[in-house]
N, C-alpha and C positions, 0 to 999 in steps of 0.2 A: 491526411485525414486521421482524426483520432476520436474514439469513443471513450469518454472519461467516466470511470466508475469509482466513486468515493464512498466512504462510510466507516463506521467504527470497527474495531477488531471483533471478529466473530460473526459479522453480518453476512459473510459468504463471498466477499469481494474476490479473493484469489480464485476460488473454485469456479465462480460464475464467470469471471473475466477470462480465465483459461478456456472455458467451454465456449464462450461467445467468440473468442478469437479463432478457435478451431472451426466453429460453425460458419464463420464468415471468411475463413481463409486468410486472415491477417495476423500480425505479430502481437504477442502478449507482452506487456511491459509491467513488471512488478516493481513499483517504486519503493515499496516497503523493504524489499530485499536490499536495495542500495543503502538505506539507512541502517539496516541490520549489519551490513558489511562494515560500515563506519564504526558501529558499536563493537563488533567483534575485534576490529583492529585496535580500537581504543582499549578494550579490556586486555588484549594481549600485550599492548605496549605499556600498560599500567598508567595510562593517561587519565587525568581527572575528568569525570563526566560532566563537571560543572564549568570547565574552562572552554568557552566557545572559541576563543582565538586559536588555542592549540588544536582543538578538534577540527576547526575549519581548515587549518593548514594540513592536518592529517588527512582529511577527506579529499582535498585537492590532489594529494600525492598518491592516492590509491588507484590501482588498476582493477576496475569492476567490469565483469562481462556477464551478460545474461543471454543464454542460448539453449534452445531445446529443453527448456524446463530446468536447467541447471544454472547454478550461480558460482562464479569463480572470483576469488580475491587474490590479486597479485599472482595469478597462475594456479592457485590452489582451489580445488572444488570444495566449497564450503556450504553446499546446499543443505546439508543436515546441521552443520555446526551453527548456522545463523538462526536456527529454529529453537535452540535451547532456551529454556525459560529465563536464564540470567541474561542472555543476549536480547531477548524480547524486552525485558525490563530496561536494559541499558539503551536500547534503540529509542524507546519513548523519551528517555532523558536527553540523549544527544540530539534528537530531532527538534528540540525546542530552540536550539541556538541558531540565530540568523546566519552565522558564518557557515554552518553545516548545510542549512537549507539552501543557501545561495549556491553552494558548490554542487549540490545534488540537482537542484532545479535547472541549472545550466546544462548539465548532462542530459537530463530528461527532455528538455526542450530541443536539444541538438538531435537526439534520437528521433523524436516525434517529427521534426522537420524533414527528416530524411526518408520517411516511409509511412505506412498505414499501421496504426496501433490501436489495440484495446489496452488502455493504460489505467491501472488501478492504484489507489492510494487514499490519502486524506485531503489533499488539496489540488488534485489534478484539474478539476473543473473550475476552481476558484483562483489558482495561482499559476500552475504549470501551463495549462492550456485553456484559458478563459474563453477562447473563441471556438472551442470544440463544438461541432454541430450537434452532438448528442451527449448529454450529461445525465448520468444516473447516480442517485444517492441511495445506496442500499442500507436498510436498517433491519433490526430484529429485536425481539424482547430481550431484556437483560438476562433473563433465565436461559433463554435459548442460546444466546451468544456464549454464555459461560459454559453451558453443556457441550457445545461444539468444540470450544477451545480445550476443555478438559479431556474430551475424547481424543484430541490430537496429541496432547502433552502427557496424559496419564496422571495429571495432578487431580486432587480432590476438587469437586465443583465449587465448594465454598471458598477454597483458596484462590481459585481462578476468578471467581466473581469479585472478591475483595480487590485483587490486583487490577481487574478490569475497571472497577469504579475509580481507582486512583489514576489509571491511564486515561480514562475518558475525561476526567477533570483536567488533567494536564493537557491533553490534546485539544480540548475545546477552549481552554483558557490561555493557550500560548499566544504570544504577540504576533508571531510570523507563521503563516500557513495553518491557522487554526482550523480544526475540524468543523466544517459546516457545509450545508448544502448550498450550491450555487442557486441564484435566484431562478434560473431557468432549468434547473435539474428536475428530472422525473424521479419522485420518491417511490421506492418499491420495498415493502416490508416482506422479508423472506421467511418470517416465522410460519412454520407449518407448510411451507411451499417446497416442492422438490426443485433440485437444481435445473432439471429439464424445463419445468414450468417457467422459471425465472429467465432462463436463456431464451426460450421461445418468445417471451414478451419483449426482451431487449432486441432480439433479432427482428421482430416485427416493427419495433420503433425505428430501428436502423433502416429497414426497407422502406418504411413510410417517408423517411427523410432523405432517402437516397444515399445514406452513408453505408449501407450494407452491400452496395454494388461493387 
């Protein structure tokens, strides 16, 4: 069983997905962390972020583990390192390559097939798990998203908003795994809403569909 939560950066996916997973007693899957690991490995290796073949090969050879809110890459805890602004920017670039997406989607599907997950990302409900019984698409105003991300990174809001616009354009326009809501997704605008309010709504949707049992 999987609850799919998709949406753009800054919409609150990670915070909400973690809280929903805790509330329902199931596992949280941060698909974005997996792409960030590929980006970090590529930057460390000096690999071109535009070479899909090389990046796909690199992605398939990585050991990525997600457990207890921590992320490890080839045995190293990179939970903080993958959140650096330069890694975030690189992750958006490496994730457009079909070779990379294919490698990560295979891993995500294998994980989901083996247990119950609240999985969040940008194409969980459309590509990774299109048969998910409950799909959520989180949104928020551009200003709110930029404010949240700036609070996380310490960067100026104007800088974050400009980078956000570029990333949104890339994520929505990419050929494989483009950011969009699944046809049967429930759209939730988190602008001005507390995390608890959003979590309660998703938990209620899960209970109504029998996915929260």
